[in-house]
C-alpha positions as CSV (number, residue, x, y, z in Angstrom):
1,M,-36.0,-34.9,-0.5
2,N,-38.0,-37.6,-2.3
3,I,-38.4,-41.2,-1.1
4,E,-35.8,-42.5,-3.6
5,D,-33.2,-40.1,-2.4
6,K,-34.0,-41.1,1.2
7,K,-33.5,-44.8,0.3
8,M,-30.2,-44.1,-1.3
9,Y,-28.9,-42.2,1.8
10,L,-30.0,-45.0,4.1
11,D,-28.5,-47.7,2.0
12,K,-25.1,-45.9,2.0
13,W,-25.3,-45.1,5.7
14,F,-25.9,-48.7,6.8
15,S,-23.0,-49.9,4.6
16,Y,-20.7,-47.3,6.1
17,L,-21.8,-48.1,9.7
18,Q,-21.2,-51.8,9.0
19,S,-17.6,-51.1,8.0
20,Q,-17.0,-48.9,11.0
21,I,-18.4,-51.5,13.5
22,C,-16.3,-54.3,11.9
23,K,-13.1,-52.1,12.0
24,Q,-13.7,-51.4,15.7
25,F,-14.3,-55.0,16.6
26,E,-11.2,-56.2,14.7
27,K,-9.2,-53.5,16.4
28,I,-10.3,-54.8,19.8
29,E,-9.4,-58.4,18.8
30,K,-6.0,-57.3,17.5
31,E,-5.2,-55.3,20.7
32,S,-5.9,-58.6,22.6
33,K,-3.5,-60.4,20.4
34,G,-6.3,-62.1,18.5
35,L,-5.7,-63.1,14.8
36,Q,-9.3,-63.5,13.7
37,K,-11.0,-61.2,11.3
38,F,-14.4,-60.9,9.8
39,V,-15.3,-63.2,6.9
40,S,-17.6,-61.4,4.5
41,T,-20.4,-63.1,2.5
42,N,-22.5,-61.4,-0.1
43,W,-26.0,-62.6,-0.9
44,Q,-28.7,-61.6,-3.4
45,K,-32.4,-62.2,-3.0
46,N,-33.1,-62.1,-6.7
47,I,-32.3,-60.0,-9.7
48,K,-34.5,-57.0,-8.6
49,G,-35.0,-57.8,-5.0
50,G,-31.7,-56.6,-3.6
51,G,-29.5,-58.4,-1.1
52,G,-26.9,-57.8,1.5
53,T,-23.6,-58.6,3.1
54,Y,-23.1,-60.4,6.4
55,K,-19.8,-60.4,8.2
56,I,-18.9,-63.0,10.8
57,L,-15.9,-63.1,13.2
58,K,-15.7,-66.2,15.3
59,N,-13.3,-68.1,17.6
60,G,-11.6,-64.8,18.6
61,K,-9.8,-63.9,21.8
62,I,-12.7,-61.6,22.7
63,F,-15.6,-62.5,20.4
64,E,-16.7,-66.1,20.4
65,K,-18.9,-65.1,17.6
66,V,-20.1,-61.7,16.3
67,G,-22.2,-61.1,13.2
68,V,-22.8,-57.8,11.5
69,N,-25.5,-58.0,8.8
70,K,-26.4,-55.2,6.4
71,S,-29.2,-55.7,3.8
72,T,-31.3,-53.8,1.4
73,V,-34.3,-55.7,0.0
74,S,-37.6,-55.1,-1.7
75,G,-40.5,-57.2,-2.9
76,I,-44.1,-58.1,-2.0
77,F,-45.1,-59.6,1.3
78,S,-47.3,-62.6,1.4
79,K,-51.0,-61.9,2.1
80,K,-50.7,-63.6,5.4
81,F,-47.8,-61.4,6.6
82,R,-49.2,-58.1,5.4
83,K,-51.4,-57.6,8.4
84,N,-48.2,-57.3,10.6
85,I,-46.6,-54.4,8.6
86,P,-48.2,-50.9,8.5
87,G,-49.0,-49.6,5.0
88,S,-48.6,-53.0,3.3
89,Q,-52.2,-54.1,3.3
90,T,-53.0,-52.5,-0.1
91,N,-50.5,-54.2,-2.4
92,G,-47.9,-55.8,-0.1
93,K,-45.0,-53.9,-1.6
94,Y,-42.1,-53.0,0.6
95,W,-38.5,-51.7,0.6
96,A,-36.3,-52.2,3.7
97,S,-32.7,-51.4,4.6
98,G,-30.9,-51.9,7.9
99,I,-28.1,-53.2,9.9
100,S,-28.1,-55.8,12.7
101,V,-25.3,-56.7,15.1
102,V,-25.1,-59.6,17.7
103,A,-21.9,-60.2,19.6
104,H,-21.4,-63.3,21.9
105,M,-18.3,-62.9,24.0
106,R,-15.8,-65.6,25.0
107,N,-15.5,-64.1,28.5
108,P,-18.9,-64.6,30.4
109,R,-18.2,-61.4,32.4
110,I,-18.7,-59.4,29.2
111,P,-22.4,-59.2,28.2
112,A,-23.9,-60.3,24.9
113,I,-24.6,-57.2,22.9
114,H,-27.4,-56.6,20.3
115,F,-28.0,-53.6,18.1
116,N,-30.0,-52.8,15.0
117,T,-31.4,-49.9,13.1
118,R,-33.6,-50.0,10.0
119,F,-35.7,-47.9,7.5
120,I,-38.8,-49.5,6.0
121,V,-41.0,-48.2,3.2
122,T,-44.5,-49.5,2.2
123,T,-47.2,-46.9,1.5
124,K,-45.7,-45.4,4.7
125,S,-42.1,-45.1,5.9
126,W,-40.5,-45.2,9.3
127,F,-37.3,-45.9,11.3
128,G,-36.8,-48.5,13.9
129,G,-34.1,-50.0,16.0
130,G,-32.5,-50.3,19.4
131,I,-29.6,-51.5,21.6
132,D,-29.8,-53.9,24.5
133,L,-27.4,-56.0,26.7
134,T,-27.8,-59.6,27.9
135,P,-25.3,-60.3,30.7
136,C,-25.2,-63.6,32.6
137,I,-23.4,-62.1,35.6
138,K,-25.0,-59.0,37.1
139,D,-23.0,-55.7,37.1
140,L,-24.8,-52.7,38.5
141,K,-22.1,-50.2,37.5
142,E,-22.2,-51.5,34.0
143,E,-26.0,-51.2,33.9
144,L,-25.8,-47.6,35.2
145,Y,-23.2,-46.6,32.6
146,F,-25.1,-48.3,29.7
147,H,-28.5,-46.8,30.5
148,S,-27.0,-43.3,31.2
149,E,-25.3,-43.3,27.8
150,L,-28.4,-44.2,25.9
151,K,-30.3,-41.6,27.9
152,K,-27.8,-39.0,26.7
153,V,-28.3,-39.9,23.0
154,C,-32.1,-39.7,23.4
155,K,-32.0,-36.4,25.2
156,K,-29.6,-34.9,22.7
157,N,-32.0,-35.8,19.9
158,G,-35.3,-34.8,21.7
159,K,-36.4,-38.4,22.0
160,D,-38.3,-39.9,24.9
161,Y,-35.8,-42.2,26.6
162,Q,-38.3,-43.5,29.2
163,K,-40.7,-44.5,26.5
164,Y,-38.0,-46.4,24.5
165,K,-36.6,-48.0,27.7
166,K,-40.1,-49.3,28.7
167,W,-40.7,-50.5,25.1
168,C,-37.4,-52.4,25.2
169,D,-38.3,-54.0,28.5
170,R,-41.6,-55.2,27.2
171,Y,-40.2,-56.4,23.9
172,F,-37.2,-58.4,25.1
173,F,-39.2,-60.5,27.5
174,L,-39.8,-64.3,27.4
175,P,-43.5,-64.8,28.4
176,H,-43.2,-68.6,28.5
177,R,-40.6,-68.2,31.3
178,N,-41.9,-64.9,32.7
179,E,-38.4,-63.3,32.6
180,P,-36.6,-60.6,30.8
181,R,-33.9,-61.6,28.2
182,G,-31.4,-59.2,29.7
183,I,-31.1,-55.7,31.2
184,G,-32.9,-53.9,28.4
185,G,-31.7,-50.7,26.7
186,I,-33.8,-48.8,24.2
187,F,-36.2,-50.0,21.5
188,F,-38.1,-47.8,19.0
189,D,-40.2,-48.4,15.9
190,Y,-42.6,-46.5,13.5
191,E,-40.4,-43.3,14.0
192,N,-41.6,-40.9,11.3
193,N,-42.2,-37.5,12.8
194,N,-39.4,-35.6,11.0
195,W,-37.2,-37.5,8.5
196,E,-34.1,-35.4,8.9
197,K,-34.2,-35.4,12.7
198,D,-35.1,-39.1,12.9
199,F,-32.2,-40.0,10.5
200,K,-29.8,-38.0,12.7
201,F,-31.0,-39.9,15.7
202,V,-30.5,-43.2,14.0
203,R,-27.0,-42.2,12.9
204,E,-26.1,-41.2,16.4
205,V,-27.5,-44.3,17.9
206,G,-25.2,-46.3,15.6
207,M,-22.1,-44.3,16.4
208,S,-22.9,-44.4,20.2
209,F,-23.2,-48.2,19.9
210,I,-19.5,-48.3,18.8
211,E,-18.4,-46.2,21.7
212,I,-20.5,-47.9,24.3
213,T,-19.5,-51.4,23.4
214,K,-15.8,-50.4,23.2
215,C,-16.0,-49.1,26.7
216,I,-17.9,-52.1,28.1
217,I,-15.6,-54.7,26.5
218,K,-12.3,-53.0,27.3
219,K,-13.2,-52.7,31.0
220,K,-13.6,-56.4,31.3
221,I,-11.1,-57.9,28.8
222,K,-8.7,-59.0,31.5
223,L,-11.2,-60.2,34.0
224,K,-10.8,-63.9,34.9
225,F,-13.6,-66.4,34.8
226,N,-14.1,-70.1,35.7
227,D,-16.2,-73.1,34.5
228,K,-19.1,-72.1,36.7
229,D,-19.2,-68.6,35.0
230,K,-19.1,-70.2,31.6
231,K,-21.9,-72.6,32.4
232,K,-24.0,-69.6,33.5
233,Q,-23.3,-68.0,30.1
234,L,-24.3,-71.0,28.1
235,F,-27.6,-71.3,29.9
236,K,-28.3,-67.6,29.3
237,R,-27.5,-68.2,25.7
238,G,-30.3,-70.8,25.6
239,R,-32.7,-68.1,26.7
240,Y,-31.3,-65.8,23.9
241,I,-32.0,-68.5,21.3
242,E,-35.5,-69.1,22.6
243,F,-36.4,-65.4,22.2
244,N,-34.9,-65.0,18.8
245,L,-36.6,-68.0,17.4
246,L,-40.0,-67.6,19.1
247,Y,-40.6,-63.9,19.3
248,D,-38.0,-61.7,17.5
249,R,-39.7,-59.5,14.9
250,G,-36.5,-59.0,13.0
251,T,-36.1,-62.7,12.5
252,K,-39.7,-63.0,11.3
253,F,-39.4,-60.0,9.0
254,G,-36.2,-61.4,7.5
255,L,-37.7,-64.8,6.8
256,N,-40.9,-63.3,5.4
257,S,-39.1,-60.9,3.2
258,G,-37.0,-63.5,1.4
259,G,-33.8,-62.7,3.3
260,N,-30.7,-64.9,3.5
261,T,-31.3,-67.5,6.2
262,E,-27.7,-67.6,7.3
263,A,-27.6,-63.8,7.7
264,I,-30.9,-63.8,9.6
265,L,-29.8,-66.6,12.0
266,M,-26.3,-65.1,12.6
267,S,-27.7,-64.0,16.0
268,L,-27.6,-67.5,17.3
269,P,-24.5,-68.3,19.5
270,P,-22.0,-71.0,18.6
271,L,-22.6,-72.9,21.9
272,A,-25.5,-72.9,24.4
273,K,-27.1,-75.1,27.1
274,W,-30.6,-75.9,28.4
């Protein structure tokens, strides 16, 4: 399979996954007697540079705000940014497609959830992505379930779970506060050993995200919370914002590849405190 065929498959896959995630989240809202649905916005980088679609559901019964962004873009990186991206030093050309999901819950007992997968092409090509949770109220059973499910996906696909888990812990860390953003998960990048196997892994990470989040959310939908719990959540969201604006590579990549600003910053919660 040549690189153009690979690009086509990935572009279609990420669009399909976006639709499946949105369907599942709307179903969860509807089952909780929520009326909110995703509002879809298309954007275009330029005539030949691609674009994407970001979908936002907010003020729901379950989701205070959730964004699901899919984009496929191409172009030339600035000379300053090229040093950060493997294979782009020669001419700066790139092609990238991916999906990113951030869900901020109304109930502080349900953790904030982040997921993304991507495929990037320069003079090299690779997959990246991951899933992580950011709770504001500790839940050891939930942590055990979450990590065990991710371990199963990695084992099934011959991937090194411990490596990805440690990578996630290092990545989602706020050095200026010397604290982790959440409870981690898995994070991987520069995955290019075997395209067919790597693509299968990326697909299964995406589908497992749907099942894992459904299970976590449904277990806690009816749990009660108070003002103290909400205050904890809002302060934790402040940490989330700090990470995404100061350190997140996806945010930096999006802004440096001419992405849509609203789509890139959809990860920010509607309310937060410091």
